C-alpha positions as CSV (number, residue, x, y, z in Angstrom):
1,M,0.0,0.0,0.0
2,S,1.4,3.4,-1.0
3,S,2.4,5.5,2.0
4,V,1.1,8.6,0.1
5,A,-2.4,7.0,-0.1
6,A,-2.2,6.2,3.6
7,E,-1.2,9.8,4.5
8,K,-4.0,11.2,2.4
9,I,-6.6,9.0,4.1
10,T,-5.3,9.9,7.5
11,R,-5.4,13.6,6.7
12,Y,-8.9,13.4,5.2
13,L,-10.2,11.5,8.2
14,S,-8.8,14.2,10.5
15,E,-10.4,16.9,8.4
16,A,-13.7,15.1,8.4
17,R,-13.9,15.9,12.1
18,S,-13.4,19.6,11.5
19,D,-16.0,22.1,12.9
20,S,-15.9,23.8,9.5
21,H,-18.7,22.5,7.2
22,E,-16.7,23.3,4.1
23,T,-13.6,21.5,5.3
24,R,-15.5,18.5,6.6
25,E,-17.5,18.0,3.4
26,R,-14.5,18.5,1.2
27,A,-12.7,15.7,3.1
28,L,-15.7,13.4,3.0
29,R,-16.0,13.9,-0.7
30,A,-12.4,13.0,-1.1
31,L,-12.9,9.8,1.0
32,T,-16.0,8.9,-1.0
33,S,-13.9,9.1,-4.2
34,L,-11.0,7.2,-2.7
35,T,-13.3,4.3,-1.6
36,K,-15.5,4.1,-4.6
37,V,-13.3,1.9,-6.8
38,S,-10.3,0.9,-4.6
39,P,-10.7,-2.1,-2.3
40,Q,-7.2,-1.4,-0.9
41,N,-8.3,2.1,0.2
42,R,-11.4,0.7,1.9
43,T,-9.3,-1.7,3.9
44,L,-6.9,1.1,4.8
45,I,-9.7,3.3,6.2
46,V,-11.1,0.4,8.3
47,Q,-7.6,-0.2,9.7
48,T,-7.3,3.4,10.7
49,E,-8.0,3.7,14.4
50,G,-11.3,5.4,15.1
51,A,-12.3,5.7,11.5
52,I,-15.6,3.6,11.6
53,P,-16.9,5.3,14.8
54,A,-16.1,8.7,13.4
55,L,-18.0,7.9,10.1
56,L,-20.9,6.5,12.1
57,S,-21.0,9.6,14.2
58,L,-20.9,11.9,11.2
59,S,-23.8,9.9,9.6
60,K,-25.9,10.9,12.6
61,S,-25.6,14.6,11.7
62,P,-29.3,15.7,11.5
63,N,-28.4,19.4,11.0
64,S,-26.1,18.7,8.1
65,P,-27.8,16.5,5.5
66,M,-24.8,16.5,3.1
67,T,-22.5,15.3,5.9
68,Q,-24.9,12.4,6.6
69,V,-25.1,11.5,2.9
70,L,-21.4,11.5,2.3
71,S,-20.7,9.5,5.5
72,L,-23.3,6.9,4.5
73,A,-21.8,6.8,1.0
74,I,-18.3,6.0,2.4
75,L,-19.8,3.3,4.7
76,F,-21.6,1.8,1.8
77,N,-18.4,1.8,-0.3
78,L,-16.5,0.1,2.6
79,S,-19.2,-2.6,2.7
80,L,-18.4,-3.6,-0.9
81,N,-15.4,-5.4,0.5
82,H,-16.6,-8.9,1.4
83,D,-14.2,-9.2,4.3
84,L,-15.5,-6.0,5.9
85,K,-19.2,-6.8,6.0
86,Q,-19.2,-8.6,9.3
87,R,-17.1,-6.0,11.0
88,L,-19.5,-3.2,9.8
89,A,-22.7,-5.0,10.8
90,D,-22.7,-4.6,14.6
91,M,-26.1,-4.1,16.3
92,K,-25.5,-0.4,17.0
93,T,-24.8,0.3,13.3
94,I,-27.9,-1.7,12.2
95,C,-30.1,0.1,14.7
96,H,-28.8,3.4,13.4
97,L,-29.6,2.5,9.8
98,N,-33.1,1.5,10.9
99,S,-33.5,4.9,12.6
100,I,-32.5,6.7,9.4
101,I,-35.0,4.8,7.3
102,A,-37.7,5.2,9.9
103,S,-37.3,9.0,10.4
104,P,-39.7,11.2,8.5
105,D,-37.0,13.9,8.5
106,T,-34.4,11.8,6.6
107,S,-33.5,13.0,3.1
108,K,-34.3,10.7,0.1
109,E,-30.6,10.2,-0.6
110,S,-29.8,9.3,3.0
111,S,-32.7,6.8,3.1
112,R,-31.6,5.3,-0.1
113,L,-28.0,4.9,1.1
114,A,-29.1,3.4,4.4
115,S,-31.3,0.8,2.7
116,S,-28.5,0.1,0.2
117,L,-26.0,-0.4,3.0
118,I,-28.5,-2.8,4.7
119,C,-28.7,-4.8,1.5
120,S,-25.0,-4.9,1.1
121,L,-24.3,-6.0,4.6
122,A,-27.1,-8.6,4.4
123,M,-25.3,-10.3,1.5
124,L,-23.1,-12.0,4.1
125,D,-25.1,-14.9,5.4
126,K,-23.7,-14.4,8.9
127,N,-25.2,-11.0,9.1
128,K,-28.8,-11.8,8.0
129,A,-30.1,-13.0,11.4
130,K,-28.9,-9.7,13.1
131,F,-31.2,-7.7,11.0
132,G,-34.1,-9.9,12.0
133,V,-33.3,-9.4,15.7
134,A,-32.9,-5.6,15.2
135,G,-36.4,-5.2,13.7
136,T,-35.3,-4.4,10.2
137,I,-37.7,-6.8,8.6
138,Q,-40.8,-5.2,10.2
139,L,-39.4,-1.7,9.4
140,L,-38.9,-2.5,5.7
141,I,-42.4,-3.9,5.4
142,D,-43.9,-0.9,7.1
143,T,-42.1,1.5,4.8
144,I,-43.2,-0.6,1.7
145,S,-46.8,-0.3,2.9
146,G,-46.5,3.4,3.5
147,P,-46.5,6.4,1.2
148,M,-42.8,6.1,0.1
149,W,-41.4,7.5,-3.1
150,P,-40.8,4.8,-5.7
151,A,-37.0,4.9,-5.5
152,A,-37.0,4.3,-1.7
153,T,-39.6,1.5,-2.1
154,H,-37.3,-0.2,-4.7
155,H,-34.3,-0.1,-2.4
156,N,-36.3,-1.3,0.6
157,L,-37.7,-4.2,-1.5
158,S,-34.2,-5.1,-2.6
159,S,-33.0,-5.2,1.0
160,L,-36.0,-7.3,2.0
161,A,-35.3,-9.7,-0.8
162,E,-31.7,-10.2,0.4
163,L,-32.8,-10.7,4.0
164,V,-35.6,-13.3,3.4
165,H,-33.1,-15.7,1.9
166,F,-32.7,-16.7,5.6
167,H,-35.6,-18.9,6.7
168,G,-35.9,-17.1,10.1
169,N,-36.2,-13.8,8.4
170,S,-38.7,-15.2,5.9
171,T,-40.9,-16.4,8.9
172,L,-40.6,-12.9,10.5
173,A,-41.6,-11.3,7.2
174,V,-44.7,-13.4,6.8
175,R,-45.8,-12.8,10.4
176,S,-45.2,-9.1,9.9
177,G,-47.6,-8.9,7.0
178,A,-45.2,-9.0,4.1
179,V,-47.5,-11.0,1.8
180,P,-50.5,-8.6,1.8
181,A,-48.1,-5.6,1.6
182,L,-46.3,-7.0,-1.4
183,I,-49.5,-8.1,-3.2
184,Q,-50.8,-4.5,-2.8
185,V,-47.7,-3.2,-4.5
186,V,-48.2,-5.7,-7.3
187,K,-51.9,-4.7,-7.7
188,E,-51.2,-0.9,-7.7
189,R,-48.3,-0.8,-10.1
190,T,-48.9,3.0,-10.2
191,E,-45.2,3.7,-10.7
192,G,-44.5,1.3,-13.5
193,E,-43.9,-2.4,-13.6
194,D,-40.5,-2.4,-11.9
195,L,-41.7,-2.3,-8.3
196,A,-44.3,-5.1,-9.1
197,G,-41.5,-7.2,-10.5
198,T,-39.3,-6.8,-7.5
199,S,-42.3,-7.5,-5.2
200,L,-43.1,-10.7,-7.0
201,A,-39.5,-11.8,-6.7
202,V,-39.7,-11.3,-2.9
203,L,-43.0,-13.2,-2.9
204,C,-41.3,-16.1,-4.8
205,L,-38.6,-16.2,-2.1
206,L,-41.3,-16.3,0.7
207,A,-43.1,-19.0,-1.1
208,R,-40.1,-21.4,-0.8
209,F,-41.2,-22.0,2.8
210,D,-44.5,-23.4,4.1
211,E,-45.6,-20.3,6.0
212,G,-45.1,-18.0,3.0
213,L,-46.8,-20.4,0.6
214,S,-49.7,-20.8,3.0
215,A,-50.1,-17.0,3.3
216,L,-50.1,-16.7,-0.4
217,R,-52.7,-19.4,-0.9
218,K,-55.0,-17.8,1.7
219,S,-54.8,-14.4,0.0
220,K,-58.1,-13.4,-1.5
221,G,-58.1,-13.3,-5.3
222,I,-54.4,-14.4,-5.5
223,V,-54.9,-16.4,-8.7
224,E,-56.8,-13.5,-10.4
225,C,-54.0,-11.1,-9.3
226,M,-51.3,-13.3,-10.9
227,V,-53.2,-13.7,-14.1
228,E,-53.6,-9.9,-14.3
229,V,-49.8,-9.7,-14.0
230,L,-49.4,-12.1,-16.9
231,K,-51.4,-9.6,-19.0
232,G,-48.9,-6.9,-18.3
233,R,-45.6,-5.9,-20.1
234,C,-42.9,-6.6,-17.5
235,M,-41.2,-9.9,-18.2
236,L,-39.7,-10.0,-14.7
237,S,-43.2,-9.7,-13.3
238,K,-44.5,-12.5,-15.6
239,E,-41.7,-14.8,-14.5
240,G,-42.5,-14.2,-10.9
241,A,-46.2,-14.7,-11.4
242,T,-45.8,-18.0,-13.2
243,E,-43.4,-19.2,-10.5
244,I,-46.0,-18.4,-7.8
245,L,-48.8,-20.0,-9.8
246,I,-46.8,-23.2,-10.2
247,R,-46.2,-23.3,-6.4
248,L,-49.9,-22.5,-5.7
249,F,-51.1,-25.2,-8.1
250,D,-48.8,-27.8,-6.5
251,E,-50.1,-26.8,-3.0
252,S,-53.8,-26.4,-3.8
253,E,-56.0,-28.0,-6.3
254,G,-58.5,-25.2,-5.5
255,C,-56.2,-22.6,-6.9
256,A,-55.7,-24.6,-10.1
257,R,-59.5,-24.9,-10.4
258,D,-59.8,-21.2,-10.0
259,A,-57.4,-20.7,-12.9
260,L,-59.2,-23.3,-15.0
261,R,-62.4,-21.4,-14.7
262,M,-60.9,-18.2,-16.1
263,P,-61.6,-17.9,-19.8
264,E,-58.6,-15.7,-20.5
265,F,-56.0,-17.9,-18.6
266,A,-55.3,-20.2,-21.5
267,G,-54.8,-17.4,-24.0
268,V,-52.4,-15.6,-21.7
269,L,-50.4,-18.8,-21.2
270,A,-50.3,-19.4,-24.9
271,D,-49.1,-15.9,-25.6
272,L,-46.4,-16.2,-22.9
273,S,-45.2,-19.6,-24.3
274,V,-44.5,-17.9,-27.6
275,S,-43.4,-14.4,-26.8
276,G,-42.0,-14.7,-23.3
277,S,-38.4,-15.0,-22.1
278,A,-36.9,-18.4,-22.0
279,K,-37.7,-18.7,-18.3
280,A,-41.3,-17.5,-18.8
281,R,-41.8,-19.9,-21.7
282,E,-40.6,-22.8,-19.7
283,K,-42.9,-22.0,-16.7
284,A,-45.9,-21.3,-19.0
285,S,-45.4,-24.8,-20.5
286,V,-45.3,-26.3,-17.0
287,L,-48.6,-24.5,-16.2
288,M,-50.2,-25.6,-19.4
289,K,-49.3,-29.2,-18.6
290,K,-50.7,-28.9,-15.1
291,M,-54.0,-27.5,-16.5
292,M,-54.3,-30.5,-18.8
293,E,-53.5,-32.9,-16.0
294,L,-56.2,-31.3,-13.8
295,A,-58.7,-31.4,-16.6
296,D,-58.0,-35.1,-17.0
297,H,-58.3,-35.6,-13.3
298,L,-61.7,-34.0,-13.3
299,D,-62.6,-36.1,-16.3
300,T,-63.2,-33.0,-18.3
301,P,-61.6,-32.3,-21.7
302,P,-58.9,-29.6,-21.3
303,Y,-60.7,-27.5,-24.0
304,H,-64.1,-27.8,-22.5
305,A,-66.2,-24.8,-23.3
306,D,-67.2,-24.3,-19.7
307,H,-63.6,-23.5,-19.0
308,G,-63.1,-21.2,-21.9
309,I,-60.1,-23.3,-23.2
310,S,-59.9,-24.1,-26.9
311,P,-58.1,-27.1,-28.5
312,S,-55.8,-24.8,-30.3
313,L,-54.4,-23.4,-27.0
314,F,-54.0,-26.6,-25.1
315,G,-53.2,-28.7,-28.1
316,P,-49.7,-29.4,-29.4
317,L,-48.5,-26.0,-28.3
318,G,-49.0,-26.9,-24.7
319,L,-47.1,-30.1,-25.0
320,E,-43.9,-28.7,-26.5
321,Y,-41.0,-28.7,-24.0
């Protein structure tokens, strides 16, 4: 490591504690730049005595939004080093990040950075349980359910997605109302399809475990909701919706019957099997096969008029894999 780089970092960390706003912010900007692309500089900062406590203290500056933003940006940059994630994710830091997201006075940029830092730290499996204990799961669900701006919702959804890979966090999320909150985001889609796609991705993660799948199955109108998604434009959303439908049909014949009764379902699947992504086409084919198997089980032709399914839709096309 260059002694010149070490000297610069030491000087900037000292200036970051200055009482002068101008000096402090200039030093923080320099540290942000130094840590943005250099893993070595990130390690050097962490090894500097008192650096992390100082940055955390600066990130608690309510009267200086820019100081808070720059400090959080540096901490986020530091978290990009895999070997630093566990050191950064102590309970005091996590609770501080929670408070930033929860505060109505927090700037949009600070909230975004705090959520991004949670997501980055949660990528280390050893850190995931800490966030569950600290109440981060409930907080993220509450913010997703509230009147947040789209960018903040997207970052909070991404953080939640990373955290629920851990079964314990998934259970906490379901018990905290994640399923209805996420379904509501999917239904609204007022800010474009992106949020719906991310919400469906989180629902797919929750559905891997029994409690999540059970909550989905018990959700009123869940099959109709997923079919509406399949009519949309976002391919990520369609992939998520087909995955959820497959899990629901495997779990509940009643859900499959609901789909079979929908006249538009066959046409939507047929369109997806032709024009969807490779993943969506594969899942559409699985769903078509399940529909045919259910129709056979019910001793009803898969193209029975009562179900609105024509032979051309569940004919050879549905059997191609």
